[in-house]
N, C-alpha and C positions, 0 to 999 in steps of 0.2 A: 036909660043911661044918660040921656041929655041933661037931666037935672043934676046928676052927680058930676058931670063934666063942668056944669056951671058952678056948682058949689066948690069945686077944686080951685077956682079962681077967686073965690071970696077972700076978704081980708081976715075974717075970723078964723082962728086956729081950729076951733071945734068943727066948724063947717067943713074946712078942708080935710080934717081928720076923718070925719064921717064919709066924705066923698072918696078918699083914697081907699078906705076900708071897703066901701060899697063896690067900687069899681073892681077891686081885687076879688071880692066875694062873688062877683058876677063873672069872674074869669075873663075880663075884658082885655084880651091881649093887645088889641089895637090902642089901648091907653098906656102901654108900657112906656113910651117916650114921655107922655104927660107926667107919669109917676116919677120917672128918672129926673125930670126937669125941676121937680119941686125940691128946692134946696133951702128949706127953712130951718133955722137954728132954734126955733121955739120948742121948749120942752113939753112933752106930753105928760103933764102932771097927773098923777093917779093912774098911769098906764098899768102898773102892777098892783093896783088896789091900795088899800090902806096899809102902809108900812110903819105906822106910828108905834106899834108894839114890837117892832123888830129893832134889834141893836143897830145903831147907825153904820157900823162897819159891815154888817150883814145885809144891808138894804141893796136891792138891785138898782142900778142907775136908770133913771127915766130916759127913754130915747127921745130924740128930737123928731119933729114932724118929717124933716128931710130924711133922717135915718130910716124911719118907718116906711116912708114912701119907696126908698131904694130897696129895702128888704122885700116889700110887696112886689115891686117890679121884677126883682130877681127871681122870686118864687113863681111869678106868672111866666117868665121867660123859660124857666126850667120845667114847667108843667108839661105833661104829655099832651100832644095835640089831638 
């Protein structure tokens, strides 16, 4: 988990995205504050996959890195102990 914590502080969006998903996947409840503190407005382009064949009005909005981090933190906080 130490490597994922390091990655969460990197400048690159992809590295931080991998880090938050990894920490959440490992159910690291001690990292909930780290996830909540990540307030990046960078869009996670491609989060929903290729939507080029979908009518623009029907496309799902891509979340930001901060939104995804908060979602993961909330999920971890609500998970049974």
